[in-house]
N, C-alpha and C positions, 0 to 999 in steps of 0.2 A: 387543738390546732392553733388557737389564738396565742397560746404561750409559745408554741414553736415559731410562729411568725415573728413575735416580739423578740425572741432570743436571736434569730437570724438577723433581724434588723439591727440589733445592738452589735452583733459581730461585724456586720458590714461597716458600721460607723467607726468602730474601734480598730479595724484592720490596718496594719502598718503597710503603706504603699510607697515607701521611700526609695525602692529600687525596681529595676525592670524585672528581676527574678520574682520579687514579691508580687508585682503587678500581674505577672503571668500565672502565678500560683492562685491569686485571687480570682482571675478569670476562670480557671479550671474548677476551683472549689465552689464557686457560686453561680457562674454564668454558663458553665459547660453542660453538655447533654446529660452528664451523670452527676451534676453538682447538687448543692443543697436546695436551690430553687426548683430544680427539676423534680427532686423528691417531694417537695411540698405540693407542687402541682399534681403529682401522681396521687397524693393523699386526698386531693379535693373530692375524688369520687366517693370517699367514705363519709363526707360531711352530709348531714341531713339536708334534704332538698330546700327547706325553708331558709337555710343558712348559706347555701352555696353562692348566692349572688354577692352577699356581703363579704364572704371569705375570698371569693374570686377577685373582687375589687382590691382587697388588701394585698393579695399576692401580686397583682399587676403593679400596684404602687411600690411594693418591695422590689420587684424586678427593675422598675424604672430607677429606683434609688441606687441599686447596685450598678446598673449600666451607667448612670450619671457619674457616680464616683469613679468608676473605671475610666470613662472617657476623659474626665477632668484631670486625673492623675497622669494618664497616658500623654495628654497634650503637654502637661507640665514637664514631664521627663524628656519629651522630644525637644521642647524649647530650651531646656537646660543643656542638652547635648549640643544643640546648634550654637549656643553661646559660649561653650567651653573653650578655653584657650588651646591653641595648637600645642602638640607635644614638642617641647623644646629639645628633647633627647633624640628626635628623629631627624636625620639629615635628608631633606627633600631634594637635594641635588644629586643623590645617588641614582645611578641608572636602574631601570626596572629589571626585575628578574625575568629572563626570557622564558616563555612557556614552551612546553614540548610540542614540536610540530607533529601533526598526524600525517596520514597518507590516504590516498584515494583507494576506495574499495576495488578489488580485482574486477568485479562485475562492472563497475563504473569505467574502469580502464578499458575493458573489452568493448563495452557499449559505445564509448566515445570513438574508439578506433574504427568500429564498424560504421558509425555514422560518417566519419571522415572519408572512408573508402567509397561509400555509396554517394556521398555528397559531391565527390569529384566528377561523377558521371550524371549529375543533374537531379538526383533525388532529394526532395525536401522532407522535413520531419512533420508528421501529423500525429496528434494525440487525441484520446477520447476517455470517457469515464470508465472506472474499473467496475462500477455497478451498472449492469446493462439490462435492457429489456429483451423479451423473447424474440422480438422482430429482428433486432440488430445482431444478436448472438447466434440465432438459429435460422429462423424462417427466411430472412433475406439472403442467407448463405446456402439456401437450397437443402436444408436439413428437413427430411420428412418428419411427420408428427411422432412416429415411433422410433426415431433414431436413438441408439443407446446413449449418446451424449446428453440427451434430455433426461435420462434416468437420474433420480435423486441420489442414487448411490455414487454417481460420477461427478456431480456438480453441486456447488453450494447455492441453493435457491433461497430466496427471501420470502417470508411468510405473506401470503395473500397479496394485498395491495401496499404492503409496507415498503417504503423507499428510503434509503439513507439520506441524511441532510446533504452529504456530499453530492449525491446524484441530483438533488434539488438545485444546488448551487451551479453545477456544471451543465445541466440540461434544461433547467427551468421547470421540472416536474414538481408534483405536489410534495410538500414537506411532511415527512413522517419518520418514525424510528424504525430501524431495520433489524432483522434477525433471521438466523437460519432455522428452517423448520423441517419437520419430518412427516407432515400430514400427507394425505393422498390427493388433495385437490391440486389443480394445475397452478403452478406459480407464475407470477408475472414479471419478476425481476430476479436477478442472480448475479453472483460474482463472475465476471467474464471468464470463459474457459480458454480463450485465445485472444490475440489482438486483431483478429479479422473483423470484428465489428467496427473498428476504426476505418477499415477499407470501405465498408458500407456507408458510413457517415461521410467519408470523402466523396464517394461517387454520388451520393444524394445531394451534396452541396455544390458540386461543380461538374461541368462537362469536360470531356477529353479535349486536349491531351492531359493525362494525369500521370505523374511520376512521383510517388510518395513512399516513405518508409515509416513504419509504425512500431516503435519500441515501447515496451511497457510490461507491467506486472500482470500475471494471470493466475487463476486458481483452479485446482481440481482436487476432488476428495480422494487423495491417495495416502497410503501409509508412508510415513517419513523413514527413509533409509539412506544408505550411502549412494544410491542411484536414483532416488525419487523424492519429491517433496510436494506438499499441498500448495505451495506458493513458489512460483519461479518466474523468469523473465523471458520474453520472446521479442524477436524482431522480425517483422514481415515487410515485404516490398511489393508494391503494386505499380504496374505500368499499363495504361490503357490508351490506345491511339488507333489510327487507321493502319491496317496491314501489319499488326504485331503478330509474330509467329513464335513457335517453340524454339526456333534458333536464337531469337533475341533473349529468351529466358536462359538458354544454355550459355551463351556468351557472357551474360551478366553474372551468372553464378561462377563461371570460370574466372572472370576478372576478380570477383569478390574474394573467392577462396585463395587464389594465388597471391593477391595483395596481402591477405591476412596471414597466410601460412608459408608462403614462398612458392617460387615458380616450379619447383620439383614435385609439388603435390599433384597426384592424379585424382580425377573426379569421375564418378559414374552415376548414371541415372537408371533406376529400376522402376518398371511399371508398377503403379499402385492405384489406390482409389481415395479420393476426397470428394465429398458432396459438392463442393464449391468450385472445383476445377475439373476440366475434361479436355484432353487427356491429363493424367496426373503421374507424378513420379516421386520416388524417394531419392534423396541425394546423399551419396556416400563419398568419403574422401579416404586417401591412404592413411592407415593407422599411424599416428605420429609416435607411438611408443615403439613399435617394432619395425617401422618403415616398410610395412607391407609383407614382412616375413611370416607373420602369424604369432599371436600371443593371447593371453587370457583376456585382455581388454577387448580385443576385436574378435574373440572366440575363434582364433586360428584362421580367420578369413582374410586378414590383411586389410580389411575395410571397416570404417566406422561411419555410421549414419549420423548426419548433422542436421537434416531437415527434410522438407518436402515442398513440392510446388506443382504448378501446371498452368494450363491456359484457363482463364476465368470462364466459368460455365456461362453460356449465353443467358440462361435463366437468371443468374445473379445480376448480369448487366441490365436485363429488363426490369427486375425488381427495383433497381436503383434509378430507373428512368433514363437509361442509356440505350441507344439504338444498337442492338446486337448485330444487325445486318451491315451496319457501317463500321462499327468499332469492334476491336478485339483486344485482349490484354493477357498478361501473365501475372501470377501472384506466387510468391514463395516465402517461406519463413523457416526460422530455426530457433533453438533455445540458446539464450546468451550463456547460461550456465554450462551447457555442453561445450560451447566454443571455448569458454574460459578454462574448463577442465582439460581440454585438449592442448590449449596454448601454453598453460602453466604446469601441466602434468599433475593435476589435482585429482585424487582418487576418491574423495568423499564429498558428496554434494552438501552435506550438513555443515561443512566448514564455512560456507558462504553466509550462514545466518547465525552462527554461534558466538560471534564477536570475540573470538579467541585472539588476543593481542599477539601471541606467538606466531599465529598464522598471518595476521594482517601486516605485521612488521616486515614480512618478507617482500612486500611490494613497495617499500619506501624507495623513492627516487625514480619510479617508473612513470 
């Protein structure tokens, strides 16, 4: 062992470090995780116990010698580069080579247009964390304990009390590392399944009148295909005030859809069920592919579903500290990907996340 240490010490002293390439090779050969010094430290476990202390001190001294030589030569090379004369063969008066301009993502284009449309009638933007707790994602939205959306097969839950650092930064909760788990005990945090938790946070932090829209990314445990993805984007709208009715919801949706797709688009509401609204409805519009005549996209019905909504359940208002006897409100939401697919005639959802330049360049100048 002593001979090996002496041999490596001699190599370090004699190593030529006159160039940046040689300096980098020296670092890899001697200071890297698989270098000569690392091998010597691994061999320390074979040294007799009575000699380990002395040999360990020699190895530490050898490592300090290698690091000092590396740092000294690194500083010398940097100083030489700083003092080198400018290249006289280069004309610094030449104009810069222009870089290729990119384009905004189609989802960003649609999101911004949706925000502009709703902003014109007084809705402001509210945002919240993508890692949510059980209260904001389920309980405060009137989901019963045994609701299927709480099933671990449908939702990305976080293990036990683990919370992502991002959750800590945005909400002030305890810092810990996060991870998806598959155990059977009840989770406390999850990747939000909808942007409705932002509605809860808004209603908890202020009293009516409230008129807000909540755009953002959401997550669900679904197989990725041309029509589904485990990550997608939603936009929801919330209006709470005195004497708000379903008629206000219908007129808001009519305005929004016709501003987005044109005045000739028809809209229909179908009765449905959501735990957080009552009454509730699915929202359909005329199929933009066949103009209502019937095709494979709309399953020959002439209609395409774009979202759902309804009157905010009084229980949700009470959960958030709002007097349900005095105030009422509506909430509705839709998928931004669904709107982009309809608007730009896109037939495969995966195109939004594959970063295919052939696809993205089609939106230059929009």
